[in-house]
C-alpha positions as CSV (number, residue, x, y, z in Angstrom):
1,X,29.7,15.9,-7.0
2,X,29.5,12.8,-9.2
3,X,26.4,12.7,-11.5
4,X,25.3,9.2,-12.2
5,X,23.4,9.2,-15.5
6,X,22.2,5.6,-15.2
7,X,20.9,6.2,-11.6
8,X,19.2,9.4,-12.8
9,X,17.5,7.6,-15.7
10,X,16.3,4.7,-13.5
11,X,14.8,7.1,-11.0
12,X,13.2,9.2,-13.8
13,X,11.6,6.2,-15.3
14,X,10.3,5.1,-11.8
15,X,8.8,8.6,-11.3
16,X,7.2,8.6,-14.8
17,X,5.7,5.1,-14.2
18,X,4.3,6.1,-10.8
19,X,2.8,9.3,-12.2
20,X,1.2,7.4,-15.0
21,X,-0.3,4.8,-12.7
22,X,-1.4,7.4,-10.2
23,X,-3.1,9.5,-12.9
24,X,-4.7,6.3,-14.3
25,X,-6.1,5.3,-10.9
26,X,-7.2,8.8,-10.1
27,X,-9.0,9.2,-13.4
28,X,-10.7,5.8,-13.8
29,X,-12.9,4.3,-11.0
30,X,-12.3,0.5,-10.9
31,X,-16.0,0.0,-10.0
32,X,-17.0,1.5,-13.4
33,X,-14.4,0.0,-15.7
34,X,-14.0,-3.6,-16.8
35,X,-10.3,-3.3,-17.7
36,X,-9.1,-3.4,-14.1
37,X,-8.1,-6.9,-12.9
38,X,-10.5,-8.8,-10.7
39,X,-9.3,-10.6,-7.5
40,X,-8.7,-14.2,-8.5
41,X,-9.3,-15.4,-4.9
42,X,-12.7,-13.6,-4.8
43,X,-13.6,-14.9,-8.3
44,X,-12.8,-18.5,-7.3
45,X,-14.3,-18.6,-3.8
46,X,-16.7,-15.6,-3.4
47,X,-14.7,-14.7,-0.3
48,X,-13.0,-11.3,0.0
49,X,-9.2,-11.5,0.5
50,X,-7.4,-8.9,2.5
51,X,-6.5,-7.0,-0.7
52,X,-10.0,-6.9,-2.1
53,X,-11.1,-3.3,-2.7
54,X,-7.5,-2.0,-2.8
55,X,-7.8,-0.7,-6.3
56,X,-11.1,1.1,-5.5
57,X,-9.5,2.4,-2.2
58,X,-6.5,3.8,-4.1
59,X,-8.9,5.5,-6.6
60,X,-10.7,7.2,-3.7
61,X,-7.5,8.1,-1.9
62,X,-6.2,9.8,-5.0
63,X,-9.4,11.8,-5.2
64,X,-9.2,12.7,-1.4
65,X,-12.2,10.7,-0.4
66,X,-10.8,8.9,2.6
67,X,-14.1,7.7,4.0
68,X,-15.0,5.9,0.7
69,X,-11.5,4.5,0.6
70,X,-11.8,3.1,4.1
71,X,-15.1,1.5,3.2
72,X,-13.4,-0.3,0.3
73,X,-10.3,-1.5,2.2
74,X,-9.8,-0.2,5.7
75,X,-6.6,-2.1,6.1
76,X,-5.0,-0.4,3.1
77,X,-5.9,3.0,4.4
78,X,-4.7,2.3,7.9
79,X,-1.4,0.9,6.6
80,X,-0.4,4.1,4.8
81,X,1.2,5.8,7.8
82,X,3.1,2.5,8.6
83,X,4.4,2.2,5.0
84,X,5.4,5.9,5.1
85,X,7.3,5.3,8.3
86,X,9.2,2.5,6.6
87,X,10.1,4.8,3.7
88,X,11.3,7.5,6.1
89,X,13.4,4.9,8.0
90,X,14.9,3.6,4.7
91,X,15.8,7.1,3.6
92,X,17.5,8.2,6.9
93,X,21.3,8.3,6.7
94,X,21.9,8.2,10.4
95,X,21.9,4.8,12.0
96,X,22.2,5.5,15.7
97,X,21.0,3.4,18.6
98,X,17.5,5.0,18.8
99,X,17.1,4.4,15.1
100,X,18.0,0.7,15.4
101,X,15.7,0.2,18.4
102,X,12.7,1.8,16.7
103,X,13.4,0.0,13.4
104,X,13.5,-3.4,15.2
105,X,10.2,-2.6,17.1
106,X,8.4,-1.4,14.0
107,X,9.8,-3.7,11.4
108,X,11.5,-6.7,13.2
109,X,10.4,-10.3,13.4
110,X,7.7,-9.7,16.1
111,X,6.3,-6.8,14.2
112,X,5.9,-9.1,11.2
113,X,4.0,-11.6,13.3
114,X,1.7,-8.8,14.6
115,X,1.1,-7.6,11.1
116,X,0.3,-11.1,9.8
117,X,-2.1,-11.6,12.7
118,X,-3.8,-8.2,12.0
119,X,-4.2,-9.2,8.3
120,X,-5.7,-12.5,9.3
121,X,-8.1,-10.9,11.7
122,X,-9.1,-8.3,9.1
123,X,-9.6,-11.1,6.5
124,X,-12.0,-13.0,8.8
125,X,-13.9,-9.9,10.1
126,X,-14.5,-8.5,6.6
127,X,-16.2,-11.8,5.5
128,X,-18.7,-11.9,8.4
129,X,-20.8,-9.1,6.9
């Protein structure tokens, strides 16, 4: 077994950064703190973009308040299983025919068009309130 020190250090650094960011977002609520960045699109247009509320949603998710997270950004909450599926697909070593078929269905060109359409619909609907 070949131990790759550089790879280990890179992964260790990534884990430390993720833990720091996760702890930061879990501890501090973006609604109550001014040091979180504001959405430039919202600031310029007073229109919510598809990502507006994502920081607040992440805070609530890290504190296991799924309903509040969904109220802040439903698209983000609903996208988590899809993103997790992508992570699983990327980590699989086996590349058989079933894998390739499902990967193409879920992450191929047509899937990208469907996702972009869903983002556009979400963007429009969230601004009609």
